[in-house]
TIRO-2110 file (N, C-alpha, C; in Angstrom, 1 decimal):
// TIRO-2110
-42.0, 49.7, 33.8, N, 1, A
-42.4, 49.5, 32.4, CA, 1, A
-41.2, 49.4, 31.5, C, 1, A
-41.0, 48.4, 30.8, N, 2, A
-39.8, 48.3, 29.9, CA, 2, A
-40.0, 49.1, 28.7, C, 2, A
-38.9, 49.1, 27.9, N, 3, A
-38.9, 50.0, 26.7, CA, 3, A
-39.9, 49.6, 25.6, C, 3, A
-40.2, 48.3, 25.5, N, 4, A
-41.2, 47.9, 24.5, CA, 4, A
-42.6, 48.4, 24.8, C, 4, A
-43.0, 48.5, 26.1, N, 5, A
-44.4, 48.8, 26.4, CA, 5, A
-44.6, 50.3, 26.6, C, 5, A
-43.7, 51.2, 26.4, N, 6, A
-43.9, 52.6, 26.5, CA, 6, A
-44.6, 53.1, 25.3, C, 6, A
-45.7, 53.9, 25.5, N, 7, A
-46.5, 54.5, 24.4, CA, 7, A
-45.6, 55.5, 23.6, C, 7, A
-45.6, 55.3, 22.3, N, 8, A
-44.9, 56.2, 21.4, CA, 8, A
-45.9, 57.0, 20.6, C, 8, A
-45.7, 58.3, 20.5, N, 9, A
-46.6, 59.2, 19.8, CA, 9, A
-45.8, 60.0, 18.8, C, 9, A
-46.6, 60.6, 17.8, N, 10, A
-45.9, 61.4, 16.8, CA, 10, A
-46.3, 62.9, 16.9, C, 10, A
-45.4, 63.7, 16.8, N, 11, A
-45.6, 65.2, 16.8, CA, 11, A
-46.2, 65.6, 15.4, C, 11, A
-47.3, 66.4, 15.5, N, 12, A
-48.0, 66.8, 14.2, CA, 12, A
-47.2, 67.8, 13.4, C, 12, A
-46.2, 68.5, 14.0, N, 13, A
-45.4, 69.5, 13.3, CA, 13, A
-44.2, 68.9, 12.6, C, 13, A
-43.4, 68.1, 13.3, N, 14, A
-42.2, 67.6, 12.7, CA, 14, A
-42.2, 66.1, 12.5, C, 14, A
-43.2, 65.4, 12.9, N, 15, A
-43.4, 64.0, 12.7, CA, 15, A
-42.3, 63.2, 13.4, C, 15, A
-41.7, 63.7, 14.5, N, 16, A
-40.8, 62.9, 15.3, CA, 16, A
-41.6, 62.1, 16.2, C, 16, A
-41.1, 60.8, 16.4, N, 17, A
-41.8, 59.9, 17.3, CA, 17, A
-41.1, 60.0, 18.7, C, 17, A
-41.8, 60.1, 19.7, N, 18, A
-41.3, 60.2, 21.1, CA, 18, A
-42.2, 59.6, 22.1, C, 18, A
-41.7, 59.4, 23.3, N, 19, A
-42.6, 58.9, 24.3, CA, 19, A
-43.7, 59.8, 24.7, C, 19, A
-44.9, 59.3, 25.0, N, 20, A
-46.1, 60.1, 25.2, CA, 20, A
-45.9, 61.1, 26.4, C, 20, A
-45.2, 60.7, 27.4, N, 21, A
-45.1, 61.6, 28.6, CA, 21, A
-44.1, 62.8, 28.4, C, 21, A
-43.4, 62.8, 27.2, N, 22, A
-42.5, 63.9, 27.0, CA, 22, A
-43.1, 64.9, 26.0, C, 22, A
-44.4, 64.7, 25.6, N, 23, A
-45.0, 65.6, 24.6, CA, 23, A
-46.2, 66.3, 25.2, C, 23, A
-46.6, 67.4, 24.6, N, 24, A
-47.7, 68.2, 25.0, CA, 24, A
-48.9, 67.7, 24.2, C, 24, A
-50.0, 67.3, 24.9, N, 25, A
-51.2, 66.8, 24.3, CA, 25, A
-52.3, 67.8, 24.3, C, 25, A
-52.8, 68.2, 23.1, N, 26, A
-53.8, 69.2, 23.0, CA, 26, A
-55.0, 68.7, 22.2, C, 26, A
-56.1, 69.5, 22.1, N, 27, A
-57.2, 69.3, 21.2, CA, 27, A
-57.8, 70.6, 20.8, C, 27, A
-58.5, 70.6, 19.7, N, 28, A
-59.2, 71.8, 19.2, CA, 28, A
-60.7, 71.6, 19.4, C, 28, A
-61.3, 72.6, 19.9, N, 29, A
-62.8, 72.6, 20.1, CA, 29, A
-63.4, 73.9, 19.8, C, 29, A
-64.1, 74.0, 18.6, N, 30, A
-64.7, 75.3, 18.2, CA, 30, A
-63.7, 76.4, 18.1, C, 30, A
-62.6, 76.2, 17.4, N, 31, A
-61.5, 77.2, 17.1, CA, 31, A
-60.8, 77.6, 18.4, C, 31, A
-60.9, 76.8, 19.4, N, 32, A
-60.2, 77.1, 20.7, CA, 32, A
-59.2, 75.9, 21.0, C, 32, A
-58.0, 76.2, 21.3, N, 33, A
-57.0, 75.3, 21.6, CA, 33, A
-57.1, 75.0, 23.1, C, 33, A
-57.2, 73.7, 23.5, N, 34, A
-57.4, 73.3, 24.9, CA, 34, A
-56.5, 72.1, 25.2, C, 34, A
-56.1, 72.0, 26.5, N, 35, A
-55.5, 70.7, 26.9, CA, 35, A
-56.4, 69.6, 26.7, C, 35, A
-55.9, 68.4, 26.5, N, 36, A
-56.8, 67.2, 26.2, CA, 36, A
-57.7, 67.0, 27.4, C, 36, A
-59.0, 66.8, 27.2, N, 37, A
-60.0, 66.7, 28.3, CA, 37, A
-60.4, 65.2, 28.5, C, 37, A
-59.9, 64.3, 27.7, N, 38, A
-60.3, 62.9, 27.9, CA, 38, A
-61.3, 62.5, 26.9, C, 38, A
-62.0, 63.4, 26.2, N, 39, A
-63.0, 63.0, 25.2, CA, 39, A
-62.6, 63.7, 23.9, C, 39, A
-62.9, 63.0, 22.8, N, 40, A
-62.6, 63.5, 21.5, CA, 40, A
-61.2, 63.2, 20.9, C, 40, A
-60.9, 63.9, 19.8, N, 41, A
-59.6, 63.7, 19.2, CA, 41, A
-58.6, 64.6, 19.7, C, 41, A
-57.3, 64.1, 19.8, N, 42, A
-56.3, 64.9, 20.3, CA, 42, A
-55.0, 64.8, 19.4, C, 42, A
-54.0, 65.6, 19.7, N, 43, A
-52.7, 65.5, 18.9, CA, 43, A
-51.6, 65.9, 19.9, C, 43, A
-50.4, 65.7, 19.4, N, 44, A
-49.2, 65.9, 20.3, CA, 44, A
-48.3, 66.9, 19.6, C, 44, A
-47.5, 67.7, 20.4, N, 45, A
-46.4, 68.5, 20.0, CA, 45, A
-45.2, 68.2, 20.8, C, 45, A
-44.1, 68.0, 20.2, N, 46, A
-42.8, 67.8, 20.9, CA, 46, A
-42.3, 69.1, 21.5, C, 46, A
-41.3, 68.9, 22.4, N, 47, A
-40.7, 70.1, 23.0, CA, 47, A
-40.1, 71.1, 22.1, C, 47, A
-39.4, 70.6, 21.0, N, 48, A
-38.8, 71.5, 20.0, CA, 48, A
-39.8, 72.3, 19.3, C, 48, A
-40.9, 71.6, 18.9, N, 49, A
-41.9, 72.3, 18.1, CA, 49, A
-42.7, 73.3, 19.0, C, 49, A
-42.8, 73.1, 20.3, N, 50, A
-43.4, 74.0, 21.2, CA, 50, A
-42.6, 75.3, 21.3, C, 50, A
-41.2, 75.2, 21.1, N, 51, A
-40.4, 76.4, 21.1, CA, 51, A
-40.5, 77.2, 19.8, C, 51, A
-40.8, 76.5, 18.7, N, 52, A
-40.9, 77.1, 17.4, CA, 52, A
-42.4, 77.3, 17.1, C, 52, A
-43.0, 78.4, 17.6, N, 53, A
-44.4, 78.6, 17.5, CA, 53, A
-44.9, 78.7, 16.1, C, 53, A
-44.2, 79.4, 15.2, N, 54, A
-44.7, 79.6, 13.8, CA, 54, A
-44.9, 78.3, 13.1, C, 54, A
-43.9, 77.4, 13.3, N, 55, A
-44.0, 76.0, 12.6, CA, 55, A
-45.2, 75.3, 13.2, C, 55, A
-45.4, 75.4, 14.5, N, 56, A
-46.5, 74.6, 15.1, CA, 56, A
-47.8, 75.2, 14.7, C, 56, A
-47.9, 76.5, 14.6, N, 57, A
-49.2, 77.1, 14.2, CA, 57, A
-49.6, 76.7, 12.9, C, 57, A
-48.7, 76.6, 12.0, N, 58, A
-49.0, 76.1, 10.6, CA, 58, A
-49.6, 74.7, 10.7, C, 58, A
-49.0, 73.8, 11.5, N, 59, A
-49.5, 72.5, 11.7, CA, 59, A
-50.9, 72.5, 12.3, C, 59, A
-51.1, 73.4, 13.2, N, 60, A
-52.4, 73.5, 13.9, CA, 60, A
-53.5, 73.8, 12.9, C, 60, A
-53.2, 74.7, 12.0, N, 61, A
-54.2, 75.0, 10.9, CA, 61, A
-54.7, 73.8, 10.2, C, 61, A
-53.7, 72.9, 9.9, N, 62, A
-54.0, 71.7, 9.2, CA, 62, A
-54.8, 70.7, 10.1, C, 62, A
-54.3, 70.6, 11.3, N, 63, A
-54.9, 69.6, 12.2, CA, 63, A
-56.4, 70.0, 12.6, C, 63, A
-56.6, 71.3, 12.9, N, 64, A
-57.9, 71.8, 13.4, CA, 64, A
-58.8, 72.2, 12.2, C, 64, A
-58.3, 72.2, 11.0, N, 65, A
-59.1, 72.4, 9.8, CA, 65, A
-59.7, 73.8, 9.8, C, 65, A
-59.0, 74.8, 10.3, N, 66, A
-59.5, 76.2, 10.2, CA, 66, A
-58.3, 77.1, 10.5, C, 66, A
-58.4, 78.4, 10.2, N, 67, A
-57.3, 79.3, 10.3, CA, 67, A
-57.6, 80.3, 11.5, C, 67, A
-58.0, 79.8, 12.6, N, 68, A
-58.2, 80.7, 13.8, CA, 68, A
-56.8, 81.2, 14.3, C, 68, A
-56.8, 82.1, 15.2, N, 69, A
-55.6, 82.7, 15.7, CA, 69, A
-55.1, 81.8, 16.9, C, 69, A
-54.2, 80.8, 16.5, N, 70, A
-53.7, 79.8, 17.5, CA, 70, A
-52.4, 80.2, 18.1, C, 70, A
-51.8, 81.3, 17.6, N, 71, A
-50.4, 81.6, 18.1, CA, 71, A
-50.5, 82.0, 19.6, C, 71, A
-51.3, 82.9, 20.0, N, 72, A
-51.4, 83.3, 21.4, CA, 72, A
-51.9, 82.1, 22.3, C, 72, A
-52.9, 81.4, 21.8, N, 73, A
-53.4, 80.2, 22.5, CA, 73, A
-52.3, 79.2, 22.8, C, 73, A
-51.5, 78.9, 21.8, N, 74, A
-50.4, 77.9, 21.9, CA, 74, A
-49.3, 78.4, 22.9, C, 74, A
-49.0, 79.7, 22.9, N, 75, A
-48.0, 80.3, 23.8, CA, 75, A
-48.5, 80.0, 25.2, C, 75, A
-49.8, 80.3, 25.5, N, 76, A
-50.3, 80.1, 26.8, CA, 76, A
-50.3, 78.6, 27.2, C, 76, A
-50.6, 77.7, 26.3, N, 77, A
-50.6, 76.3, 26.6, CA, 77, A
-49.2, 75.8, 26.9, C, 77, A
-48.2, 76.3, 26.2, N, 78, A
-46.8, 75.9, 26.4, CA, 78, A
-46.3, 76.4, 27.7, C, 78, A
-46.7, 77.6, 28.1, N, 79, A
-46.3, 78.2, 29.4, CA, 79, A
-46.9, 77.3, 30.6, C, 79, A
-48.1, 77.0, 30.4, N, 80, A
-48.8, 76.1, 31.5, CA, 80, A
-48.1, 74.8, 31.6, C, 80, A
-47.8, 74.2, 30.4, N, 81, A
-47.1, 72.9, 30.3, CA, 81, A
-45.7, 72.9, 30.9, C, 81, A
-45.0, 74.0, 30.7, N, 82, A
-43.6, 74.1, 31.2, CA, 82, A
-43.6, 74.2, 32.8, C, 82, A
-44.6, 74.8, 33.3, N, 83, A
-44.7, 75.0, 34.8, CA, 83, A
-45.0, 73.7, 35.5, C, 83, A
-45.6, 72.7, 34.8, N, 84, A
-46.0, 71.5, 35.5, CA, 84, A
-44.8, 70.6, 35.7, C, 84, A
END
């Protein structure tokens, strides 16, 4: 696949555009943070924002439209993503 055809996505925390396969794709479902299941709306976080949890949690409040406790959930998702 050449450079023109690679999917580019935007990080919700820092608004950096990057290739889709280098970002973490998540979704919110009933105040629970989940990896994208293939159905519904999703969003992306870049590697740098996955390291800065506080900045990312603030963006998650805005994206998920509630103030649930996403800090621990995000830490777990990032650890799973790093092991893959």
